[in-house]
C-alpha positions as CSV (number, residue, x, y, z in Angstrom):
1,X,59.3,105.5,144.3
2,X,61.2,108.5,143.2
3,X,64.3,109.3,145.3
4,X,64.0,112.7,147.0
5,X,67.0,115.0,147.1
6,X,65.6,117.4,149.6
7,X,65.0,116.8,153.3
8,X,61.5,115.4,154.3
9,X,59.2,118.2,155.2
10,X,55.8,116.5,155.8
11,X,54.4,114.0,158.3
12,X,51.6,111.5,157.9
13,X,50.1,110.3,161.1
14,X,47.1,107.9,161.3
15,X,45.6,106.0,164.2
16,X,45.4,102.2,163.7
17,X,44.6,99.2,165.8
18,X,47.7,97.5,167.3
19,X,46.9,94.3,165.5
20,X,47.0,96.1,162.2
21,X,50.3,97.7,163.1
22,X,51.7,94.3,164.1
23,X,50.6,92.8,160.9
24,X,52.3,95.6,158.9
25,X,55.4,95.2,160.9
26,X,55.5,91.5,160.2
27,X,55.3,92.1,156.5
28,X,57.9,94.9,156.6
29,X,60.3,92.7,158.5
30,X,60.0,89.9,155.9
31,X,61.3,92.2,153.2
32,X,63.8,94.0,155.4
33,X,62.1,97.3,155.7
34,X,60.9,99.3,158.6
35,X,57.3,100.2,159.1
36,X,57.5,103.8,157.8
37,X,59.3,102.8,154.6
38,X,57.0,99.8,154.0
39,X,53.8,101.9,154.5
40,X,55.1,104.8,152.4
41,X,56.2,102.5,149.6
42,X,52.8,100.7,149.6
43,X,50.9,103.9,149.6
44,X,53.0,105.5,146.9
45,X,52.6,102.4,144.6
46,X,48.8,102.4,145.2
47,X,48.7,106.1,144.3
48,X,50.7,105.4,141.1
49,X,48.3,102.6,140.2
50,X,45.2,104.8,140.8
51,X,46.6,107.8,138.9
52,X,47.9,105.8,136.0
53,X,44.3,104.5,135.4
54,X,43.2,108.1,135.2
55,X,45.7,109.1,132.4
56,X,44.3,110.2,129.1
57,X,46.2,109.8,125.9
58,X,45.4,112.1,123.1
59,X,46.1,110.9,119.6
60,X,45.5,112.6,116.3
61,X,43.8,110.7,113.4
62,X,47.1,109.4,112.0
63,X,48.3,108.2,115.4
64,X,44.9,106.6,116.2
65,X,45.0,104.7,112.9
66,X,48.5,103.5,113.5
67,X,47.6,102.4,117.1
68,X,44.6,100.5,115.8
69,X,46.6,98.9,113.1
70,X,49.1,97.6,115.7
71,X,46.2,96.2,117.8
72,X,44.8,94.5,114.7
73,X,48.1,93.0,113.5
74,X,48.9,89.6,115.1
75,X,52.2,89.5,116.8
76,X,55.1,87.7,115.1
77,X,55.7,84.3,116.7
78,X,59.0,84.0,118.6
79,X,60.2,81.6,121.3
80,X,59.2,83.8,124.3
81,X,55.7,84.2,122.9
82,X,55.4,80.5,122.1
83,X,56.4,79.7,125.7
84,X,53.9,82.2,127.1
85,X,51.1,80.8,125.0
86,X,51.8,77.3,126.0
87,X,52.1,78.0,129.7
88,X,49.2,77.2,132.0
89,X,47.5,80.2,133.4
90,X,48.4,80.7,137.1
91,X,44.7,81.2,138.1
92,X,43.7,77.9,136.6
93,X,45.0,76.1,139.7
94,X,42.8,78.3,142.1
95,X,39.9,75.9,142.4
């Protein structure tokens, strides 16, 4: 989340069930945050995720060709890539 230099000038207020509030409080406590900071950070991150999926990149023909060339060119093997390719996928254990 971007740090804000100016004082806060808006309020978000929503009604929720006490069990939901308690659940949020429990998660916030685990990471050392208060409820407001936890909820604001989670909402901001979700907003970034949604909006980043809506971003359109415009490329001219030369840029498009260069982009496709990079996608079509196999990566050069290095130790980090080799380790990654040899690692078991985390979801393979979710049976």
